[in-house]
N, C-alpha and C positions, 0 to 999 in steps of 0.2 A: 384956193382949196375949197371944195364944196363941203357941205355939212356931213355927207356920208363918210368921207375920208377922215374928217376931224373926229367924228363920233367913234369910228373904228380905232383910230390911234389912241384915243383916250381910254377905250376899253382895254386895249392891249397894254397900255401903261399900268392900269389898275391891276390887271392880271399878273403882270411881271412883278409888281410890288408885293402882291400877296404870295407869290411863289418864287421869291428871290433866292438865288443860289448862295449858300453860305460857304461852300467849299466844293472841291471835287474829290472823289474817292481815289486814293492812291493805289487801290487794288484794281477796281473795274473801270475807273475813269469817268463814271457817270456823276452827275450833279448830286450834291447833298443839299436838301432843302430845309431840314429841321435838325436841330442839335440833338434831339432825343433819338434820332435815327443814326447817330454817328459815334464813333469811338476815336480817340487819339491814342496812339500806341506809344507807351513810355520808351524812351531810348532812341527811337527813330523819328518821332513826331509825325509819323504817317497818320493821315486822317482817312478813315474807312467807314463804309456803311456797317451798321450792326449786323446786317444780313450777310456781309462779306467776311465776317470774322472767322468762321470755321475754315474756309478755303485759304484765307490769308495766313492763318496760324499754321496750317499744314505746309504751305509753301515757304514760310519764313521761320519755321520752328527753330532752326539752328542759329538764327540771328539773336535769339534771346534765351536759348537753352543749349546745353551740350550733353553728349553722352558721357556716362561715367565709365572710365577705363576699368577693365577687370581687376587690375592690381589694387586700385583704390577701393573698389567694391568689397573685396575680401579682407582688406585691412580694417574695416569698420566693425565695431562691436554692435550687437543688436540688443 
């Protein structure tokens, strides 16, 4: 192995260590590199990017919420 290839592979290893993947987003499928960019969803244990939250919530709304039936709504006192 010549010094050019060795130098290149060492640089790549250092770059990979700095940008190591901690998980993959269960919504978009792309890598998550930092924990402050990620959310873990209670109940499903899905790991998603913080930026994916709004779209994820819309698509999975009824996984963690339900509509109130009309008869239940009117039986409640305000």
